[in-house]
MDTraj code that builds the backbone (N, CA, C; nanometers):
import mdtraj as md
import numpy as np

residues = "UNK UNK UNK UNK UNK UNK UNK UNK UNK UNK UNK UNK UNK UNK UNK UNK UNK UNK UNK UNK UNK UNK UNK UNK UNK UNK UNK UNK UNK UNK UNK UNK UNK UNK UNK UNK UNK UNK UNK UNK UNK UNK UNK UNK UNK UNK UNK UNK UNK UNK UNK UNK UNK UNK UNK UNK UNK UNK UNK UNK UNK UNK UNK UNK UNK UNK UNK UNK UNK UNK UNK UNK UNK UNK UNK UNK UNK UNK UNK UNK UNK UNK UNK UNK UNK UNK UNK UNK UNK UNK UNK UNK UNK UNK UNK UNK UNK UNK UNK UNK UNK UNK UNK UNK UNK UNK UNK UNK UNK UNK UNK UNK UNK UNK UNK UNK UNK UNK UNK UNK UNK UNK UNK UNK UNK UNK UNK UNK UNK UNK UNK UNK UNK UNK UNK UNK UNK UNK UNK UNK UNK UNK UNK UNK UNK UNK UNK UNK UNK UNK UNK UNK UNK UNK UNK UNK UNK UNK UNK UNK UNK UNK UNK UNK UNK UNK UNK UNK UNK UNK UNK UNK UNK UNK UNK UNK UNK UNK".split()
xyz = np.array([
    [-0.0644, 15.3248, 2.5801],
    [-0.1317, 15.2069, 2.6309],
    [-0.2832, 15.2307, 2.6278],
    [-0.3556, 15.1251, 2.6044],
    [-0.5008, 15.1340, 2.5956],
    [-0.5614, 15.1595, 2.7343],
    [-0.6802, 15.2176, 2.7337],
    [-0.7510, 15.2409, 2.8590],
    [-0.7910, 15.1062, 2.9192],
    [-0.7935, 15.1007, 3.0521],
    [-0.8287, 14.9750, 3.1188],
    [-0.9782, 14.9492, 3.1063],
    [-1.0101, 14.8257, 3.0723],
    [-1.1502, 14.7821, 3.0640],
    [-1.1948, 14.7307, 3.2001],
    [-1.3241, 14.7062, 3.2116],
    [-1.3767, 14.6534, 3.3370],
    [-1.3848, 14.5012, 3.3374],
    [-1.3818, 14.4390, 3.2196],
    [-1.3843, 14.2923, 3.2150],
    [-1.2954, 14.2427, 3.1023],
    [-1.2646, 14.1155, 3.1076],
    [-1.1782, 14.0551, 3.0074],
    [-1.2555, 14.0370, 2.8779],
    [-1.1896, 14.0635, 2.7665],
    [-1.2518, 14.0455, 2.6358],
    [-1.2417, 13.9008, 2.5898],
    [-1.3007, 13.8734, 2.4747],
    [-1.3054, 13.7372, 2.4215],
    [-1.1653, 13.6802, 2.3982],
    [-1.0742, 13.7599, 2.3457],
    [-0.9389, 13.7098, 2.3171],
    [-0.8689, 13.6698, 2.4467],
    [-0.8774, 13.7521, 2.5497],
    [-0.8155, 13.7198, 2.6785],
    [-0.8747, 13.5915, 2.7359],
    [-1.0055, 13.5765, 2.7240],
    [-1.0717, 13.4556, 2.7750],
    [-1.0286, 13.3322, 2.6965],
    [-1.0138, 13.3448, 2.5659],
    [-0.9686, 13.2314, 2.4837],
    [-0.8280, 13.1910, 2.5252],
    [-0.7379, 13.2892, 2.5397],
    [-0.6021, 13.2570, 2.5842],
    [-0.6047, 13.1881, 2.7204],
    [-0.6791, 13.2443, 2.8132],
    [-0.6853, 13.1905, 2.9494],
    [-0.7321, 13.0454, 2.9489],
    [-0.8470, 13.0201, 2.8866],
    [-0.9049, 12.8861, 2.8929],
    [-0.8282, 12.7858, 2.8078],
    [-0.7658, 12.8297, 2.6990],
    [-0.6819, 12.7390, 2.6191],
    [-0.5603, 12.6949, 2.7016],
    [-0.5004, 12.7884, 2.7737],
    [-0.3864, 12.7549, 2.8588],
    [-0.4299, 12.6612, 2.9715],
    [-0.5457, 12.6867, 3.0305],
    [-0.5971, 12.5994, 3.1366],
    [-0.6141, 12.4569, 3.0841],
    [-0.6776, 12.4419, 2.9696],
    [-0.7003, 12.3081, 2.9123],
    [-0.5680, 12.2380, 2.8847],
    [-0.4719, 12.3100, 2.8251],
    [-0.3423, 12.2489, 2.7957],
    [-0.2670, 12.2106, 2.9233],
    [-0.2738, 12.2945, 3.0260],
    [-0.2094, 12.2597, 3.1528],
    [-0.2759, 12.1389, 3.2181],
    [-0.4080, 12.1288, 3.2053],
    [-0.4786, 12.0124, 3.2604],
    [-0.4366, 11.8832, 3.1913],
    [-0.3982, 11.8918, 3.0650],
    [-0.3458, 11.7747, 2.9939],
    [-0.1983, 11.7542, 3.0267],
    [-0.1258, 11.8623, 3.0408],
    [0.0198, 11.8577, 3.0565],
    [0.0650, 11.7963, 3.1888],
    [0.0026, 11.8343, 3.2986],
    [0.0481, 11.7847, 3.4284],
    [0.0367, 11.6327, 3.4397],
    [-0.0781, 11.5726, 3.4117],
    [-0.0838, 11.4256, 3.4215],
    [0.0116, 11.3570, 3.3230],
    [0.0230, 11.4104, 3.2051],
    [0.1135, 11.3523, 3.1068],
    [0.2569, 11.3544, 3.1591],
    [0.2979, 11.4657, 3.2174],
    [0.4322, 11.4768, 3.2725],
    [0.4577, 11.3775, 3.3851],
    [0.3589, 11.3554, 3.4693],
    [0.3775, 11.2637, 3.5814],
    [0.3696, 11.1184, 3.5404],
    [0.2997, 11.0887, 3.4319],
    [0.2839, 10.9498, 3.3889],
    [0.3961, 10.9016, 3.2970],
    [0.4797, 10.9932, 3.2515],
    [0.5906, 10.9536, 3.1648],
    [0.6915, 10.8712, 3.2442],
    [0.7673, 10.7863, 3.1747],
    [0.8714, 10.7113, 3.2469],
    [0.9807, 10.8058, 3.2973],
    [1.0506, 10.7618, 3.4002],
    [1.1620, 10.8417, 3.4520],
    [1.2665, 10.8607, 3.3427],
    [1.3270, 10.9772, 3.3436],
    [1.4293, 11.0087, 3.2443],
    [1.5608, 10.9500, 3.2918],
    [1.6267, 10.8771, 3.2026],
    [1.7550, 10.8162, 3.2365],
    [1.8555, 10.8428, 3.1257],
    [1.9800, 10.8255, 3.1571],
    [2.0889, 10.8503, 3.0635],
    [2.0713, 10.7656, 2.9368],
    [2.0875, 10.8299, 2.8231],
    [2.0871, 10.7598, 2.6952],
    [1.9495, 10.7330, 2.6356],
    [1.8433, 10.7648, 2.7075],
    [1.7096, 10.7373, 2.6525],
    [1.6742, 10.8407, 2.5458],
    [1.5876, 10.8022, 2.4570],
    [1.5355, 10.8957, 2.3578],
    [1.3878, 10.9154, 2.3871],
    [1.3375, 11.0320, 2.3565],
    [1.1966, 11.0578, 2.3900],
    [1.1020, 10.9741, 2.3051],
    [1.0037, 10.9172, 2.3722],
    [0.8995, 10.8430, 2.3027],
    [0.7814, 10.9346, 2.2732],
    [0.6693, 10.8741, 2.2411],
    [0.5493, 10.9505, 2.2053],
    [0.5043, 11.0417, 2.3198],
    [0.5005, 10.9869, 2.4419],
    [0.4543, 11.0680, 2.5559],
    [0.5425, 11.1909, 2.5746],
    [0.6741, 11.1733, 2.5651],
    [0.7660, 11.2859, 2.5828],
    [0.7497, 11.3866, 2.4692],
    [0.7335, 11.3370, 2.3467],
    [0.7156, 11.4259, 2.2320],
    [0.5874, 11.5081, 2.2473],
    [0.4805, 11.4437, 2.2909],
    [0.3539, 11.5158, 2.3124],
    [0.3700, 11.6154, 2.4274],
    [0.4387, 11.5739, 2.5344],
    [0.4605, 11.6620, 2.6489],
    [0.5387, 11.7876, 2.6072],
    [0.6443, 11.7677, 2.5307],
    [0.7245, 11.8814, 2.4840],
    [0.6416, 11.9686, 2.3899],
    [0.5628, 11.9070, 2.3048],
    [0.4805, 11.9822, 2.2090],
    [0.3746, 12.0659, 2.2799],
    [0.3086, 12.0061, 2.3770],
    [0.2085, 12.0816, 2.4539],
    [0.2773, 12.1942, 2.5304],
    [0.3948, 12.1670, 2.5856],
    [0.4698, 12.2703, 2.6557],
    [0.5029, 12.3878, 2.5646],
    [0.5416, 12.3586, 2.4412],
    [0.5712, 12.4668, 2.3476],
    [0.4442, 12.5448, 2.3137],
    [0.3328, 12.4743, 2.2953],
    [0.2056, 12.5429, 2.2678],
    [0.1684, 12.6338, 2.3842],
    [0.1893, 12.5861, 2.5073],
    [0.1612, 12.6680, 2.6249],
    [0.2533, 12.7899, 2.6267],
    [0.3799, 12.7687, 2.5944],
    [0.4759, 12.8794, 2.5914],
    [0.4321, 12.9875, 2.4926],
    [0.3922, 12.9472, 2.3740],
    [0.3462, 13.0437, 2.2732],
    [0.2226, 13.1178, 2.3231],
    [0.1275, 13.0420, 2.3774],
    [0.0036, 13.1045, 2.4256],
    [0.0282, 13.1995, 2.5426],
    [0.1188, 13.1630, 2.6342],
    [0.1415, 13.2512, 2.7496],
    [0.2119, 13.3786, 2.7057],
    [0.3014, 13.3695, 2.6073],
    [0.3656, 13.4907, 2.5561],
    [0.2611, 13.5799, 2.4891],
    [0.1746, 13.5198, 2.4080],
    [0.0675, 13.5968, 2.3438],
    [-0.0274, 13.6558, 2.4478],
    [-0.0595, 13.5785, 2.5515],
    [-0.1491, 13.6258, 2.6580],
    [-0.0862, 13.7437, 2.7323],
    [0.0441, 13.7334, 2.7599],
    [0.1130, 13.8448, 2.8266],
    [0.1093, 13.9708, 2.7404],
    [0.1388, 13.9548, 2.6132],
    [0.1346, 14.0690, 2.5209],
    [-0.0061, 14.1282, 2.5189],
    [-0.1069, 14.0420, 2.5114],
    [-0.2460, 14.0886, 2.5078],
    [-0.2812, 14.1625, 2.6368],
    [-0.2392, 14.1068, 2.7500],
    [-0.2710, 14.1711, 2.8787],
    [-0.2054, 14.3078, 2.8904],
    [-0.0824, 14.3185, 2.8410],
    [-0.0126, 14.4470, 2.8474],
    [-0.0739, 14.5511, 2.7538],
    [-0.1279, 14.5069, 2.6413],
    [-0.1853, 14.6005, 2.5446],
    [-0.3358, 14.6182, 2.5604],
    [-0.4000, 14.5324, 2.6378],
    [-0.5439, 14.5409, 2.6632],
    [-0.5691, 14.5220, 2.8132],
    [-0.5247, 14.6158, 2.8950],
    [-0.5355, 14.5986, 3.0403],
    [-0.6803, 14.5981, 3.0885],
    [-0.6993, 14.5254, 3.1975],
    [-0.8304, 14.5187, 3.2619],
    [-0.8153, 14.5780, 3.4010],
    [-0.9026, 14.6682, 3.4358],
    [-0.8983, 14.7323, 3.5672],
    [-0.9250, 14.6286, 3.6759],
    [-0.8592, 14.6436, 3.7892],
    [-0.8892, 14.5535, 3.9009],
    [-1.0358, 14.5676, 3.9407],
    [-1.0917, 14.4623, 3.9908],
    [-1.2310, 14.4651, 4.0354],
    [-1.2436, 14.5685, 4.1471],
    [-1.3251, 14.6687, 4.1235],
    [-1.3398, 14.7794, 4.2174],
    [-1.4061, 14.7436, 4.3480],
    [-1.4835, 14.6355, 4.3502],
    [-1.5558, 14.6000, 4.4721],
    [-1.4679, 14.5245, 4.5721],
    [-1.3490, 14.4873, 4.5336],
    [-1.2630, 14.4100, 4.6228],
    [-1.1874, 14.5003, 4.7193],
    [-1.1606, 14.4497, 4.8393],
    [-1.0725, 14.5244, 4.9297],
    [-0.9332, 14.5358, 4.8660],
    [-0.8586, 14.6355, 4.9064],
    [-0.7268, 14.6616, 4.8475],
    [-0.6354, 14.5403, 4.8551],
    [-0.6346, 14.4675, 4.9671],
    [-0.5448, 14.3533, 4.9816],
    [-0.5793, 14.2441, 4.8801],
    [-0.7079, 14.2280, 4.8473],
    [-0.7467, 14.1267, 4.7487],
    [-0.7076, 14.1702, 4.6078],
    [-0.7213, 14.2979, 4.5780],
    [-0.6788, 14.3472, 4.4456],
    [-0.5285, 14.3274, 4.4271],
    [-0.4511, 14.3619, 4.5289],
    [-0.3055, 14.3487, 4.5207],
    [-0.2647, 14.2013, 4.5121],
    [-0.3237, 14.1182, 4.5954],
    [-0.2867, 13.9762, 4.5932],
    [-0.3318, 13.9096, 4.4632],
    [-0.4457, 13.9501, 4.4112],
    [-0.4929, 13.8954, 4.2838],
    [-0.3958, 13.9300, 4.1712],
    [-0.3552, 14.0547, 4.1676],
    [-0.2603, 14.0994, 4.0647],
    [-0.1278, 14.0252, 4.0788],
    [-0.0802, 14.0097, 4.2018],
    [0.0466, 13.9393, 4.2264],
    [0.0379, 13.7928, 4.1840],
    [-0.0727, 13.7278, 4.2180],
    [-0.0893, 13.5869, 4.1799],
    [-0.0914, 13.5721, 4.0283],
    [-0.1620, 13.6608, 3.9594],
    [-0.1663, 13.6517, 3.8130],
    [-0.0274, 13.6663, 3.7521],
    [0.0500, 13.7658, 3.7968],
    [0.1848, 13.7853, 3.7415],
    [0.2765, 13.6698, 3.7786],
    [0.2617, 13.6147, 3.8988],
    [0.3406, 13.4970, 3.9365],
    [0.3046, 13.3762, 3.8502],
    [0.1765, 13.3598, 3.8213],
    [0.1355, 13.2491, 3.7338],
    [0.1980, 13.2629, 3.5952],
    [0.1960, 13.3840, 3.5403],
    [0.2593, 13.4059, 3.4097],
    [0.4077, 13.3695, 3.4165],
    [0.4755, 13.4189, 3.5196],
    [0.6194, 13.3936, 3.5335],
    [0.6486, 13.2445, 3.5488],
    [0.5706, 13.1772, 3.6323],
    [0.5934, 13.0341, 3.6547],
    [0.5678, 12.9518, 3.5288],
    [0.4635, 12.9849, 3.4537],
    [0.4371, 12.9121, 3.3290],
    [0.5522, 12.9346, 3.2311],
    [0.5972, 13.0582, 3.2191],
    [0.7104, 13.0872, 3.1308],
    [0.8353, 13.0100, 3.1728],
    [0.8665, 13.0131, 3.3015],
    [0.9862, 12.9444, 3.3504],
    [0.9729, 12.7934, 3.3331],
    [0.8564, 12.7385, 3.3653],
    [0.8368, 12.5937, 3.3512],
    [0.8542, 12.5503, 3.2055],
    [0.7959, 12.6254, 3.1140],
    [0.8080, 12.5898, 2.9716],
    [0.9522, 12.6056, 2.9235],
    [1.0158, 12.7151, 2.9604],
    [1.1534, 12.7400, 2.9159],
    [1.2504, 12.6366, 2.9731],
    [1.2344, 12.5997, 3.0994],
    [1.3247, 12.5000, 3.1574],
    [1.2997, 12.3615, 3.0995],
    [1.1752, 12.3312, 3.0636],
    [1.1473, 12.2036, 2.9973],
    [1.2156, 12.1950, 2.8617],
    [1.2065, 12.3011, 2.7860],
    [1.2705, 12.3083, 2.6541],
    [1.4225, 12.2993, 2.6700],
    [1.4764, 12.3745, 2.7641],
    [1.6210, 12.3729, 2.7886],
    [1.6674, 12.2343, 2.8319],
    [1.5911, 12.1686, 2.9194],
    [1.6279, 12.0357, 2.9670],
    [1.6306, 11.9360, 2.8513],
    [1.5300, 11.9426, 2.7644],
    [1.5277, 11.8527, 2.6480],
    [1.6481, 11.8795, 2.5577],
    [1.6813, 12.0069, 2.5389],
    [1.7997, 12.0420, 2.4595],
    [1.9259, 11.9823, 2.5198],
    [1.9409, 11.9964, 2.6495],
    [2.0620, 11.9504, 2.7161],
    [2.0741, 11.7988, 2.7154],
    [1.9599, 11.7308, 2.7033],
    [1.9613, 11.5846, 2.6906],
    [1.9994, 11.5433, 2.5482],
    [2.0013, 11.6422, 2.4583],
    [2.0337, 11.6115, 2.3195],
    [1.9147, 11.5616, 2.2395],
    [1.7960, 11.5805, 2.2948],
    [1.6768, 11.5329, 2.2271],
    [1.6368, 11.6279, 2.1154],
    [1.5913, 11.5725, 2.0053],
    [1.5352, 11.6615, 1.9033],
    [1.4026, 11.7171, 1.9561],
    [1.3876, 11.8446, 1.9526],
    [1.2674, 11.9091, 2.0049],
    [1.1845, 11.9584, 1.8875],
    [1.0606, 11.9114, 1.8813],
    [0.9732, 11.9520, 1.7721],
    [0.8307, 11.9652, 1.8246],
    [0.7492, 12.0286, 1.7449],
    [0.6079, 12.0436, 1.7795],
    [0.5323, 11.9317, 1.7089],
    [0.4882, 11.8359, 1.7876],
    [0.4143, 11.7190, 1.7399],
    [0.4856, 11.6492, 1.6240],
    [0.6193, 11.6500, 1.6283],
    [0.6995, 11.5824, 1.5279],
    [0.7005, 11.6497, 1.3924],
    [0.6384, 11.7653, 1.3810],
    [0.6251, 11.8324, 1.2513],
    [0.7251, 11.9456, 1.2327],
    [0.7329, 12.0336, 1.3281],
    [0.8166, 12.1533, 1.3141],
    [0.9296, 12.1468, 1.4171],
    [1.0536, 12.1282, 1.3710],
    [1.1653, 12.1249, 1.4670],
    [1.1871, 12.2624, 1.5296],
    [1.2208, 12.2606, 1.6565],
    [1.2484, 12.3837, 1.7290],
    [1.3997, 12.4017, 1.7404],
    [1.4442, 12.5239, 1.7510],
    [1.5885, 12.5471, 1.7594],
    [1.6491, 12.4889, 1.8869],
    [1.7742, 12.4515, 1.8751],
    [1.8505, 12.4032, 1.9893],
    [1.8971, 12.5255, 2.0678],
    [1.8422, 12.5456, 2.1874],
    [1.8763, 12.6624, 2.2692],
    [2.0055, 12.6433, 2.3462],
    [2.0322, 12.5204, 2.3843],
    [2.1491, 12.4889, 2.4654],
    [2.2192, 12.3684, 2.4055],
    [2.3492, 12.3597, 2.4231],
    [2.4211, 12.2451, 2.3685],
    [2.3871, 12.1164, 2.4433],
    [2.3821, 12.0066, 2.3684],
    [2.3586, 11.8762, 2.4295],
    [2.4729, 11.8460, 2.5257],
    [2.4384, 11.7858, 2.6376],
    [2.5396, 11.7483, 2.7348],
    [2.5874, 11.8619, 2.8229],
    [2.5234, 11.9758, 2.8163],
    [2.5616, 12.0886, 2.9000],
    [2.5554, 12.0447, 3.0469],
    [2.6548, 12.0809, 3.1227],
    [2.6682, 12.0358, 3.2607],
    [2.5566, 12.0778, 3.3541],
    [2.4820, 12.1811, 3.3209],
    [2.3764, 12.2263, 3.4125],
    [2.2420, 12.1593, 3.3831],
    [2.2424, 12.0645, 3.2900],
    [2.1176, 11.9987, 3.2496],
    [2.0400, 11.9374, 3.3635],
    [2.1082, 11.8659, 3.4539],
    [2.0386, 11.8009, 3.5661],
    [1.9742, 11.9068, 3.6554],
    [2.0457, 12.0166, 3.6800],
    [1.9894, 12.1250, 3.7631],
    [1.8716, 12.1911, 3.6938],
    [1.8781, 12.2070, 3.5625],
    [1.7643, 12.2631, 3.4883],
    [1.6445, 12.1695, 3.5002],
    [1.6683, 12.0390, 3.4929],
    [1.5595, 11.9414, 3.5098],
    [1.4950, 11.9518, 3.6465],
    [1.5769, 11.9677, 3.7497],
    [1.5230, 11.9840, 3.8858],
    [1.4441, 12.1137, 3.8980],
    [1.4988, 12.2203, 3.8376],
    [1.4276, 12.3486, 3.8396],
    [1.2925, 12.3354, 3.7686],
    [1.2902, 12.2627, 3.6575],
    [1.1658, 12.2399, 3.5832],
    [1.0629, 12.1710, 3.6737],
    [1.1045, 12.0673, 3.7430],
    [1.0130, 11.9958, 3.8327],
    [0.9640, 12.0869, 3.9456],
    [1.0564, 12.1607, 4.0055],
    [1.0210, 12.2503, 4.1159],
    [0.9231, 12.3574, 4.0692],
    [0.9500, 12.4189, 3.9548],
    [0.8611, 12.5232, 3.9021],
    [0.7217, 12.4669, 3.8763],
    [0.7153, 12.3429, 3.8293],
    [0.5843, 12.2827, 3.8037],
    [0.5069, 12.2582, 3.9318],
    [0.5754, 12.2162, 4.0399],
    [0.5062, 12.1985, 4.1681],
    [0.4564, 12.3325, 4.2221],
    [0.5420, 12.4339, 4.2140],
    [0.5011, 12.5666, 4.2615],
    [0.3846, 12.6187, 4.1769],
    [0.3940, 12.5988, 4.0461],
    [0.2856, 12.6403, 3.9554],
    [0.1555, 12.5693, 3.9912],
    [0.1623, 12.4404, 4.0152],
    [0.0422, 12.3643, 4.0494],
    [-0.0199, 12.4159, 4.1799],
    [0.0625, 12.4431, 4.2792],
    [0.0115, 12.4946, 4.4074],
    [-0.0507, 12.6330, 4.3888],
    [0.0194, 12.7215, 4.3175],
    [-0.0329, 12.8563, 4.2962],
    [-0.1609, 12.8536, 4.2119],
    [-0.1653, 12.7664, 4.1116],
    [-0.2876, 12.7530, 4.0315],
    [-0.4023, 12.7032, 4.1195],
    [-0.3722, 12.6139, 4.2127],
    [-0.4740, 12.5661, 4.3066],
    [-0.5274, 12.6784, 4.3939],
    [-0.4380, 12.7649, 4.4410],
    [-0.4787, 12.8823, 4.5205],
    [-0.5679, 12.9731, 4.4357],
    [-0.5274, 12.9941, 4.3105],
    [-0.6036, 13.0780, 4.2170],
    [-0.7449, 13.0215, 4.1964],
    [-0.7539, 12.8915, 4.1741],
    [-0.8842, 12.8272, 4.1531],
    [-0.9671, 12.8339, 4.2810],
    [-0.9048, 12.8093, 4.3954],
    [-0.9769, 12.8165, 4.5225],
    [-1.0332, 12.9565, 4.5450],
    [-0.9528, 13.0588, 4.5170],
    [-1.0015, 13.1963, 4.5314],
    [-1.1185, 13.2227, 4.4364],
    [-1.1096, 13.1709, 4.3150],
    [-1.2186, 13.1887, 4.2187],
    [-1.3466, 13.1217, 4.2679],
    [-1.3334, 13.0013, 4.3223],
    [-1.4504, 12.9287, 4.3733],
    [-1.5111, 13.0034, 4.4917],
    [-1.4273, 13.0585, 4.5794],
    [-1.4776, 13.1349, 4.6938],
    [-1.5567, 13.2563, 4.6446],
    [-1.5036, 13.3263, 4.5439],
    [-1.5767, 13.4419, 4.4905],
    [-1.7075, 13.3985, 4.4253],
    [-1.7054, 13.2863, 4.3583],
    [-1.8239, 13.2383, 4.2863],
    [-1.9305, 13.1841, 4.3813],
    [-1.8895, 13.0992, 4.4770],
    [-1.9866, 13.0276, 4.5590],
    [-2.0120, 13.0898, 4.6957],
    [-1.9129, 13.1576, 4.7526],
    [-1.9290, 13.2113, 4.8875],
    [-1.9650, 13.3591, 4.8828],
    [-1.8769, 13.4398, 4.8234],
    [-1.9017, 13.5840, 4.8200],
    [-2.0109, 13.6216, 4.7201],
    [-2.0210, 13.5460, 4.6141],
    [-2.1197, 13.5739, 4.5073],
    [-2.1165, 13.7215, 4.4677],
    [-1.9918, 13.7708, 4.4476],
    [-1.9724, 13.9132, 4.4222],
    [-1.9558, 13.9488, 4.2743],
    [-1.9691, 13.8520, 4.1868],
    [-1.9613, 13.8799, 4.0435],
    [-1.8199, 13.8892, 3.9882],
    [-1.7196, 13.8712, 4.0734],
    [-1.5806, 13.8808, 4.0270],
    [-1.5539, 13.7800, 3.9161],
    [-1.6028, 13.6596, 3.9311],
    [-1.5768, 13.5541, 3.8314],
    [-1.6469, 13.5797, 3.6981],
    [-1.7492, 13.6595, 3.6994],
    [-1.8211, 13.6858, 3.5747],
    [-1.7320, 13.7576, 3.4741],
    [-1.6273, 13.8246, 3.5216],
    [-1.5352, 13.8941, 3.4308],
    [-1.4616, 13.7960, 3.3404],
    [-1.4419, 13.6711, 3.3872],
    [-1.3722, 13.5727, 3.3060],
    [-1.4680, 13.4681, 3.2481],
    [-1.5869, 13.4592, 3.3007],
    [-1.6801, 13.3571, 3.2535],
    [-1.7739, 13.4079, 3.1446],
    [-1.8482, 13.5117, 3.1735],
    [-1.9410, 13.5686, 3.0752],
    [-1.9712, 13.7115, 3.1150],
    [-2.0446, 13.7802, 3.0320],
    [-2.0798, 13.9192, 3.0622],
    [-2.1748, 13.9231, 3.1807],
    [-2.1594, 14.0282, 3.2600],
    [-2.2487, 14.0460, 3.3769],
    [-2.3837, 14.0899, 3.3317],
])
top = md.Topology()
chain = top.add_chain()
for i, resn in enumerate(residues, 1):
    res = top.add_residue(resn, chain, resSeq=i)
    for name in ("N", "CA", "C"):
        top.add_atom(name, md.element.get_by_symbol(name[0]), res)
traj = md.Trajectory(xyz[None], top)
């Protein structure tokens, strides 16, 4: 494994901010779509939602791989409880994004919907259409998204506190060089 760096590199920052932008588009799109009902086929909004979800899934997997192969040392100026909680929140965010994307894909499969990336590249059918656990997977998808949104809010609030209140330079690791 590579030695831990003191700040995030350009690739890590690109992954981070690309995922943030896609999530900022994804959440409103998901809430503005019509309710899912029996027999419906996905329209443009659903196709875009699924496509963005797949893009997020790819990026989060790449980001996880990058983080594991290019580790960044915890900020040394933070108290131990903040370092531990920061690390826990980051890993929970990765897990929640992965679960939210995977359950969305699974739910679309179970509805029998063709799943593709922006209508261009079809994705494999992971689960059979009509699988009995589809409704529960849909509920899990919604729940994971609410938990993800709350945890992301906590993450952003902590970042703002470090930036505006503590002014300790912690945010500079993800924004620009110190």
